[in-house]
C-alpha positions in Angstrom: 0.0 0.0 0.0 3.0 2.3 -0.2 1.9 3.4 -3.6 -1.5 4.5 -2.3 0.3 6.3 0.6 2.4 8.3 -1.6 -0.4 9.1 -4.0 -2.7 10.4 -1.4 -0.2 13.1 -0.5 -2.4 14.1 2.5 -1.6 15.6 5.8 1.8 15.0 7.3 2.3 17.0 10.5 5.8 18.0 11.5 7.2 19.1 14.8 10.8 20.5 15.2 12.7 20.5 18.5 16.1 22.3 18.8 18.6 21.3 21.4 21.9 23.1 21.0 23.0 22.6 17.4 20.7 19.6 16.9 17.5 19.7 15.0 15.1 16.8 15.2 12.1 16.4 12.9 9.2 14.1 13.9 7.0 13.2 11.0 3.6 11.6 11.8 2.3 9.1 9.3 -0.1 10.2 6.6 -3.7 9.1 6.8 -4.6 6.7 4.0 -7.8 5.0 3.0 -6.9 1.5 1.8 -10.2 -0.3 1.5 -14.0 0.1 1.2 -15.5 -2.8 3.1 -19.0 -4.1 2.4 -20.3 -7.4 3.5 -17.4 -9.9 3.3 -19.5 -13.1 3.5 -18.9 -15.2 0.4 -15.9 -13.2 -0.5 -13.2 -15.9 -0.8 -12.6 -19.0 -2.9 -14.8 -19.0 -6.0 -16.5 -15.7 -4.9 -13.3 -13.7 -4.7 -12.5 -11.1 -7.2 -8.9 -10.4 -8.5 -6.3 -9.5 -5.9 -5.9 -6.0 -7.2 -9.7 -5.4 -6.8 -10.8 -7.5 -3.8 -9.3 -8.6 -0.5 -11.5 -11.3 1.2 -10.7 -10.0 4.7 -10.7 -6.3 3.9 -13.0 -5.6 1.0 -12.5 -3.6 -2.2 -9.2 -1.9 -2.7 -9.2 1.8 -3.4 -8.8 2.0 -7.2 -8.4 5.7 -7.7 -7.8 8.9 -5.7 -8.2 11.0 -8.8 -11.6 12.7 -9.0 -11.7 12.1 -12.8 -11.7 8.3 -12.2 -13.7 8.0 -9.0 -15.9 5.7 -11.2 -13.4 3.0 -10.6 -14.1 2.8 -6.9 -16.8 0.9 -5.0 -19.8 1.3 -5.1 -21.3 2.0 -8.4 -24.7 0.7 -7.2 -26.8 1.6 -4.1 -30.0 1.2 -2.3 -31.6 2.8 0.8 -29.8 1.9 4.1 -26.9 0.0 2.6 -23.6 0.8 4.2 -19.8 0.1 3.9 -16.7 0.9 6.0 -13.7 3.0 5.0 -10.6 1.3 6.4 -8.2 4.1 7.3 -4.6 4.0 8.7 -2.4 6.8 9.9 -5.0 8.5 12.1 -7.6 7.7 14.7 -10.8 7.9 12.8 -12.5 9.3 15.9 -10.5 12.5 15.2 -12.2 12.9 11.8 -15.4 14.7 11.0 -17.3 14.3 7.7 -20.1 16.3 6.2 -23.0 14.4 4.5 -23.0 14.6 0.7 -26.3 14.7 -1.2 -27.0 14.5 -4.9 -30.5 14.0 -6.5 -32.0 12.9 -3.2 -29.3 10.3 -2.4 -27.2 11.0 0.7 -23.9 9.5 1.8 -23.4 10.0 5.5 -20.2 9.0 7.4 -20.3 8.2 11.1 -17.9 6.4 13.4 -19.3 3.0 14.5 -18.0 0.0 16.4 -17.8 -2.6 13.6 -19.5 -5.7 15.1 -21.3 -7.1 12.0 -21.1 -10.9 11.6 -18.8 -10.6 8.5 -16.1 -8.7 10.3 -12.9 -10.8 10.7 -11.8 -11.4 14.3 -8.7 -9.3 14.0 -10.9 -6.3 13.0 -14.0 -7.0 15.1 -15.2 -4.2 17.4 -12.8 -1.7 16.0 -14.1 1.9 15.4 -14.4 2.6 11.7 -15.8 5.3 9.5 -19.0 3.9 8.1 -20.7 5.3 5.0 -24.4 4.9 4.9 -26.5 5.5 1.8 -30.1 6.8 2.0 -32.4 7.8 -0.8 -35.6 7.0 -2.7 -37.5 4.0 -1.3 -41.0 2.7 -1.2 -41.6 1.0 2.1 -45.0 2.6 2.6 -46.2 1.1 -0.7 -44.9 -2.5 -0.4 -48.4 -3.8 0.0 -50.0 -1.6 -2.6 -50.4 -3.4 -6.0 -50.8 0.0 -7.7 -48.2 2.2 -6.0 -47.5 5.8 -7.0 -44.4 7.1 -8.6 -41.4 7.8 -6.3 -38.4 10.1 -6.7 -36.3 9.2 -9.7 -32.7 10.5 -9.4 -30.7 11.5 -12.4 -27.6 9.3 -12.5 -24.7 8.9 -12.6 -23.7 11.1 -9.7 -20.3 11.6 -8.1 -19.9 11.5 -4.3 -16.8 12.9 -2.7 -16.5 12.3 1.1 -13.9 14.5 2.9 -12.6 13.7 6.3 -11.3 16.7 8.3 -9.3 16.9 11.5 -10.3 18.9 14.6 -8.9 22.0 13.0 -11.0 21.6 9.9 -8.1 20.6 7.8 -8.7 18.1 5.0 -7.0 14.8 5.8 -8.5 12.1 3.6 -11.0 11.9 0.7 -12.9 9.1 -0.8 -14.9 9.3 -4.0 -17.3 7.1 -5.9 -19.8 7.3 -8.7 -23.3 5.9 -8.4 -24.7 4.7 -11.7 -27.6 2.6 -10.5 -30.1 3.0 -7.7 -32.3 0.1 -6.6 -35.6 0.0 -4.6 -36.5 -3.2 -2.8 -40.0 -4.5 -2.2 -40.4 -6.5 0.9 -43.4 -8.1 2.5 -44.6 -5.9 5.5 -46.5 -8.8 7.0 -43.6 -11.1 7.2 -44.7 -13.5 4.4 -41.8 -15.4 2.8 -43.3 -16.1 -0.6 -43.0 -12.8 -2.4 -45.3 -12.2 -5.4 -45.8 -13.4 -8.9 -43.6 -12.1 -11.8 -46.4 -10.0 -13.4 -47.3 -8.4 -10.1 -43.7 -7.4 -9.4 -43.1 -6.2 -12.9 -46.1 -3.9 -12.7 -45.1 -2.6 -9.2 -41.6 -1.6 -10.5 -43.1 0.2 -13.5 -45.6 2.0 -11.3 -43.0 3.5 -9.1 -41.1 4.7 -12.1 -38.4 2.1 -12.1 -37.7 -1.1 -14.1 -37.3 -4.8 -13.3 -33.6 -5.6 -13.6 -32.0 -8.0 -15.9 -29.6 -10.7 -14.7 -26.5 -8.6 -15.5 -27.9 -5.8 -13.3 -27.7 -8.0 -10.3 -24.8 -10.5 -10.8 -21.9 -11.5 -12.9 -22.7 -15.2 -12.6 -22.6 -17.4 -15.7 -24.3 -20.7 -16.7 -23.3 -23.3 -19.3 -26.9 -24.1 -20.2 -28.0 -23.7 -23.8 -29.4 -20.3 -24.6 -28.9 -19.1 -21.0 -28.3 -15.4 -20.6 -25.1 -14.3 -18.8 -24.5 -11.9 -16.0 -22.4 -8.8 -16.0 -18.8 -8.7 -17.1 -16.2 -9.4 -16.1 -17.8 -12.8 -15.5 -17.5 -15.2 -12.7 -16.3 -18.7 -13.4 -19.5 -20.4 -12.4 -23.2 -19.8 -11.5 -22.4 -17.5 -8.5 -21.2 -14.0 -8.3 -17.6 -12.9 -8.2 -16.9 -9.8 -6.1 -16.1 -7.1 -8.6 -16.7 -3.3 -8.8 -19.3 -2.5 -11.5 -20.3 -6.1 -12.2 -23.8 -6.2 -10.7 -25.6 -5.1 -7.6 -25.2 -8.3 -5.6 -21.6 -8.8 -6.9 -20.6 -5.5 -5.3 -22.5 -5.7 -2.0 -22.5 -9.5 -1.3 -25.2 -11.2 0.9 -27.9 -8.6 0.9 -30.0 -9.7 3.8 -27.2 -9.1 6.3 -27.5 -5.3 6.0 -29.5 -4.1 8.9 -32.4 -1.9 7.9 -32.0 -2.5 4.2 -35.0 -4.9 4.1 -33.5 -7.5 1.8 -34.3 -11.2 2.4 -32.4 -14.4 1.8 -34.3 -15.4 -1.2 -34.6 -15.0 -5.0 -35.3 -11.8 -6.9 -37.1 -11.6 -10.3 -35.5 -10.4 -13.4 -36.9 -9.4 -16.8 -34.7 -12.0 -18.6 -36.5 -15.0 -20.0 -35.7 -18.0 -22.1 -37.9 -20.5 -24.0 -35.7 -23.5 -23.7 -33.9 -24.3 -20.5 -33.8 -26.5 -17.5 -36.1 -25.3 -14.8 -35.1 -25.3 -11.2 -37.0 -27.7 -9.0 -38.7 -25.5 -6.3 -38.3 -28.0 -3.5 -34.6 -28.7 -3.6 -33.2 -26.2 -6.2 -31.8 -29.0 -8.3 -32.2 -29.4 -12.1 -34.6 -32.2 -12.9 -35.8 -33.8 -16.2 -39.4 -33.4 -15.1 -38.9 -29.6 -14.8 -37.7 -29.1 -18.4 -40.0 -26.7 -20.2 -40.2 -25.1 -23.6 -42.1 -21.9 -22.8 -40.8 -18.5 -22.0 -40.2 -18.2 -18.3 -38.3 -15.5 -16.3 -35.1 -16.0 -14.5 -34.4 -14.9 -10.9 -31.2 -14.2 -9.0 -30.4 -15.4 -5.4 -29.5 -12.6 -3.0 -27.1 -15.0 -1.2 -24.9 -16.5 -3.8 -25.8 -14.4 -6.8 -26.8 -17.5 -8.8 -29.6 -17.5 -11.3 -32.3 -20.0 -12.3 -35.4 -20.2 -14.3 -38.8 -20.0 -12.5 -42.4 -20.4 -13.4 -43.9 -16.9 -13.6 -46.9 -17.9 -11.5 -44.6 -18.8 -8.6 -44.0 -16.1 -6.0 -40.7 -14.4 -5.1 -39.2 -11.0 -4.5 -38.1 -8.0 -6.6 -35.6 -5.2 -6.3 -36.4 -2.5 -8.9 -33.7 -0.7 -10.8 -33.7 3.0 -11.9 -31.4 2.4 -14.8 -30.4 -0.8 -16.6 -26.8 -1.8 -17.6 -26.1 -1.4 -21.3 
């Protein structure tokens, strides 16, 4: 991380003490943001991204400190109440203050928290970190409404630059990212686990002014089946996500249901991708079966845990997360 340290070129305090003809200079280390840490569950082995992008125990490496290329940093996607940690060295994060940044009704707020989420490695557990929380358009009060009204529609992409200042108001560290997609989840307010049919969820997304995502909006998983669609690129090596910046919502954020207050469930989410000749997933055990083979157009869905995708009968019920914009 020496390269990052030199590139940041942030605050280095000096103090000189003279004793006789001797001059001593004490240089304090510079503050450096090394990682942006989302949920780390399912971040190693086949789920791990390249070493220059992803560290299974730390999260996404900072890719750029240049405002012109903040788009290379995590995250490029977001949803209400999702959060990630900035892992900073060279300063006690409790000495930093950050102002919230708002664009198009989406706010990024940084607060100091004790990191005790289940995905935190033991060596970092209970440490105080700078946590970035995203808040923005959501539709919680319309989850149970089959004909919801339109909600706020931000104009994206938007660049967010978070500035950490010391007690004197001096800029110490910065972190920037560009949001290109905003997602709005629909949960079941009464605690039901079955979700809703594809046509119902499609209409709900359209009514709030958003769209049902495609597979590549959610994951970079791939399948070897004939005529199967593929996820985002760069692709994973199998039918599960690979942690990578800009390669799908679930690929960036990991296991969605672990984020407190974000209202995701450990289940499957509808997409608008369909196919008319594939092996359907058996709904009891999630295995491929000969009896389940169909030749009609059926939609795919993506699991919020592994980022894998399967076909599903459209009259079955499951969940949806609507997307403001779709990937090209």
